[in-house]
N, C-alpha and C positions, 0 to 999 in steps of 0.2 A: 596172334601177327608178331614177327621180329621187325623191331628198329634200328638194327645195326646198322643200316646202313644208312640214317640221318645224317650229312657234316652238320655240325653244329658247330659257327663263328662267334667264340664269347669266350672268357674269360674263365680262370676257375672260382672253387669258391672263394679265393684269400683276397680275390681282385680280381681286374677285368683288363683284357690284353687285345692287341688291335691282330687283325690275322696278319700270317707276311705279307705285307703289301707288294704288290706288281710296282717295281719304276714307275715316276710320275712320266706321260707322255704328254709331249708340247704340243696343241693344235694343229692339226693337220692341212696344212694349205692346199693341199688335195681333195679337201671332204669332198664327196659327190654334193652339190645343191638339192635341195627337197625338189622330190617329180621325179630327179634325174633317176637311171635303172640302176640297177642294185649289179654287182660285177659279175662279169658272166664265169661260168664254170673254168677253169685249168689256168687264170691270169694270178694273180698276186693274193697271195692265201686274208681272206677277208680279215680272221683275228691278227693277222699282226699291224693292224691301222686301228684309228681312234674310232670307237663306233656311232651310228646313227641313233640314239635309243626315243621312240616315244613313248609319254608317259601319259595316261590318261585321268583327269583332275578330277572330281565329282565338288566343286564348290557349290556346295547346297547355300542359300540365299544364310541361315547359320554362322556362316565362316563372314569375321570381319577383316578389316581393310586390305588387302589384296584376294582375299578375296580364294586363298590357293590355300589347301590342307594343309599343315603346319608338316608334314612326316614328307609327302610326294617334294613338297620344295625344297625344304632342306635337302633333300637326298638329290633333286636334279640344280641345287644348284654348286655342290660338291661335285657329281660326274663332272659337270659344265666346267673347275677349276682343273681337272684330272684331264682332260684334253676331249671330253665329250663332246657329242653336239645334243643334245636334247633337245626336243620339238614338245610341248608338251598343249595335250588338249584343254582347252575348259570351256565347260557349259556355259551359253549364256542366251539370253533371253530373245533378240536377233544378231542378223550378220553384220558385223561388225573385224575391224583390224585391230587387233591389240597390239601395242609398243611389247619387244623384247622386255623380260621380267630376270637380274641379275647374270643377263647373258644364254637366261634361256629365251629359245622364241615358241611364243604362244600362240594357240588356233582356236580364235572364237568357234564356238560349234552350238551351233542355237539348236534349243531344247524348249520342248511346251512344258516338260514334269521338272522346269528348274524350280517353281515354286509351288511345287507339289508334294506329297509325301515319297519321301529319301529314297526309298526302295524303287519308283517307281523309274528316280533316272539312272538310276542302280540297269538302267533295262534298256530305255533308250540311247543313256550315252553309248555304250558301248557301240549299239546297230549303227547312231550315225557317224563313230569311229572308222565301222569296218564300212561303211559306203564312203568314206573317203580314204582309206590308206591304196600307193600305189605303184608300191614297191621300191622306196625310197630307206624305208627302213630294216635297219638289222635287229631290232630285240624293240617289241612292245608289251609294255608291261601296264597292268590293269592289277586298281584293289580289289581285292575277296568280295564282288558283286555277283549276283544271281546272271546277269547277260554279260558276262565278262566273256562268254564260249561266242558269243556272235563276233565280236572281233578279235577272237583268236584264230577260228575258221578262215578270215577273211586274211589275216596276218598271216597264216602258214598257205596259204595260195599266192602270197607275193614273195614267200622267204624268208620273211622275221620271224626269228626265234620268240614265243611267246614265253613270261613273265609272270605267274599268278600269286601276288604279293598278298596275304592273309596276317590281319590282324586280329583275328577272331571268327571263331564260326557264328555266321546271323543266323542260323536257324539257333543255332544254342541260345546266343544272347538272347534270339524273343520268346523262347520260354522263361526272360526273368524281365520282359517287359510287363510287367503285371505281379498284383499282389498274390504276397503266398501262398492266401487260402480262395483265392480266384480262380477260375477254372477258365483254362481255353476257350471261345467262343469257337464257333464253328470257322469265319473268316479268319482265325489268326489261326487255327491249325491248318487252315489251307496254302496261307502265307505261309507258312513253317516248313511246308510241304515241298511246297512251291523255290522257298530259297534253298530247300536242301538240294532239291534236283538241280536249281540253276548250278550251282556252286560245286556241287557230284563232278556235272559234266563239264566243270569249266577247267577245275582241278586236272580231269583226268585228260585234257587235250592239250595243255600247256607243258612247257618240255622242263620246265621248274615248279615248284611249289615253294617259295620264300614264306614259312613261317617266324612270326615278330614274336615266338620268345621256344625255349628247348620244350616247354613243356603243352604248347602248342602240336610240336610236332605228330604225335602219336597221335591226336585230335584229328588231325587230318588225313591219316594214312587210315584209323579204324572210320573216320564219320564220312572222310568224302571216297575211301576206296583208291587212295595213291599210294604206291608203291615205294618204300623208304625211299630206295636211293633216287628218288625224284625231287625228293623235300631234302632245303637248307635251312635252315634254324639261325636268321641272321636275327639277332635281339632288335627293339626299337631304339634309340640313341636322344639325346637331349644335347642342348647348345651349354657347351665349357661355361662353367661360373664358379669364382670366387665365395666359400658360407658368406652369406649377411654376420655384421659385426652388431654390438651393441647401439653403437650409432643408427645403424640402419634400418637397424628394426623399431628405437624410437620416434626417426623421421618418418618410416612408413606409418606406426600409430598419430602419428600426428597430420600427416597426410587423410587420413582416413576417419581421424576425429575419433578414434578408441583410445577413450579413457588405460591408464595404467594400471597394476594393481589386480588384472584382471588374466587369468589361464585362456589365451585362445588357440582353440582345436577349427583346424581350418579342413573346409572339404570341397574338393573338385570335381564334377563331375554333370553330366545330361542327363543319359538316362538314369533318374535318381532310385526308380526300386531296385531297378537289375545293380546299380550301385552301391548300396542300401543306406541312403540317407534316412532311410526308417531305423535304420540301426540304431545311426549314431545319434540321430536324436534321442532316441532311447537310454543310450550309454551318456550323455550325455546329463539327461535327468537322474539316471542313477550315481556319476559322479556325485552332483551336488548332491545329494541327497549322504553322499559321504564326505561332504565337507569343501567340498571342489569347487573353488570360486572359475568352474569354468563358460566360456562362452563360444557358441560353434559360430564361426564364419565358413559361411553356403556360397561356393559361385557354380554357377550353373543356371538351366532353363526349367524349373518344379513349383511345386507348391508354395506359396508366401509361408517367410517362415514365421516359428513359432516363437515363446517366451523363452530371453535365453538364446538368442539367433538372430547376428547380422544377416539376412540376406542381400546381396549384389548381382543377382540374373547374370544374366550374358555381361561379358565384361571388355575390355579390350585386352593387349599380351598386357602390355605397362601397366593396366588397374592388377591384373590378375595374381601379377611377381610382386608386386605392390600387398598384396595382400597377404600372400606367403611368406612375404618376408615382415610382412606382420604376426604370423603367428606363432607361438606357441610348440607345438606339435600337430601332423598330419593326420587323420582321422580317414581312414579309407576303406569299408566291411563291403566291398564288392564282392556279389557275389559269383561273376565272372567278367573275368579277363583276358587278352592274350598277353599281353603287357598292359600294362597301364603306364601314358605319357606322365600322367598326373602324379605318378608316385617315382619316377625319375627328376620331374622339373622339384619338387617338394625338397627330394634329398639334394639338388643342387644347391636350391639356395641353402641348406643348413636342415632340414627340420629335422623332429623324430620324427619315423614311420610305425604307425602303426596302421596295421593292414592286414589281410587274410590269404592264405594259401593260393587262391582263385583268382589273386594278381599276377600274377604270373611270374614274380621276381624272382630272378636267376642265381643271381651272385648272393655272395652272405651267408650268412649263419642267423637264425632266432633265438633271439637274446641277446646278440653279443651288436649284430649291424642294425638291427629293424625286430619289433613288435608281431607277429605275428595271433590273430585269435579267430576259431570258426567263423561265419560270416553271419552267425546269429545271436554265438556268445558276447551277449550285449551286459554283464559281470565282468567279462573278460577283457572287453574293452574300456570300462570304467575303472578297472581294477588299474589299468597300464593307463590311464589318464591319468590316476594317482600317482602312479608310483612316479611320473612324469614331473608332477606337480613339486612335490615331495621332499626330490633328493634332484634338484638341479644339475648337481655333476655328474650324476649319471646320465641326464636327459641330454647332457651336452657331449658324452663322449659316444652314447649310442647316434649323436646326429652324426661326431667327426667318422663314427666309421661306417656313417651307411651314406657318410658325401663321396666316403673314398672309395668303397665298391661298388654300391648301386650308380651315383653321379658319375662315373669315371669312362661308361661308354656311351661319346659322345656321337652325334651325325657323322661327324667322318671316318668313324669306325665304319660305323655303319654302311656309309657308303661304300669303304671300300671291300668289305663283306660282298652288298651285292652286287657292286664290278667284279671281285671274285669270284663268285657263283657264274654271272652274265656270259665272261670269255671264258669259264671250264663249257660251258654250255655250248656257247656258240661255235667253242673249238670242235667238242664232240661234233656237232652238226656238219658245219665247214667238212671236218676230215671223212664222215658216212659220206657227202654228198661226193669227194674228190674219188673215192671210190668206187660209186656208181659208174658205169659206163653206162654209152648210150643204147637209147631203147630198143628193146626188139622189136622185130617187124610182128605185124600180128599173123596168127594163123592162116585167116579167115579172109588176109587181105586190106584191112583195114590202113585209114592213115593209121602214120604213127604220130606223135604231138608234133611233129617238126614240121608235115605237110601244111602247106599254107593253100593249097589249091586241090 
């Protein structure tokens, strides 16, 4: 299968750049209110005005503070700044009216599975959103959840363009949510198959699939059967941030109660088996055997910490950034990612990166901007930790280059990439609808769609 038609919005290997930006559009005072009918065919071209975009959030209780997913909330905020009206559907336990958030209109959607397993809300939420659609949206954006097709079918009936955002294939991720030596149980195999079928149908009926990295685009084409011309690669971004200085690092360690004279490797991740926490722990033990005084700082939901490890569990955003600032290296032996946000955040802080080719890093060069090892290469990770510890000058240069290359792709650039692709697909849809004439009368005397009586 050829992937020549996949559009990529990302910089070259020597750095990143933003796509050619459309001109900034001020907010449209004539933006149709919620619940109004879409513009009629033959009027002003819809692509010439700001859009009304609906974004479905899956705010499982594991999200902290605003309970809004990080990437989607950032993109929604930036698209609002660019003149579009964003309607964000958020699952709630009971019917409640949510106040606007940073210019984004929030709509609470009661869901019974909000405290259940995450994959159930990935089906119930699209279904409940589908029942609420009324024709007021120009574009409907959903994450790569198996039930997204439910909302896409309803959105298509109401004239909304469907955008399927894929941060990683769920059925691929499920392969690594277990120890490598444990066979999948029948329930897990059925769950993986259902997730694959749901993802496949959702991707096929969407007007566009946005891949979270260039590496993910071929997986979408092969695994979900989507044509290359209907896939665009727009990598996940990060909030712009200056690399930490020595004083900031000392202050972070003081606040966390971490002594000096120790080399701290940081691991951030939720699904610890898929993200390689077992390998990170083994690499730290091996590096200690090689004479490196390394301690592992772990952030995420996983088993209790072992010796020479400080486990913080789930923390708020401020504490997460403080832990990253206190570290000396970012150790992330992940087995599967689309593009890890944690990698970009660590690069933004100014940590040298040690990760795997499966982390989805699109930019830069291995050995110059970061260090890549295979997911099970414990010795390779241990040697990398040892070199960073023994050669601080090289470690600082690696961190600086990683910051310039990996952390230069910001949420704003990601939002511009989304906007560019959404406007293109919407324009193509509008052009097709303008070329379509009135419906032909049925040869069997049946009523046309315009007949009301």
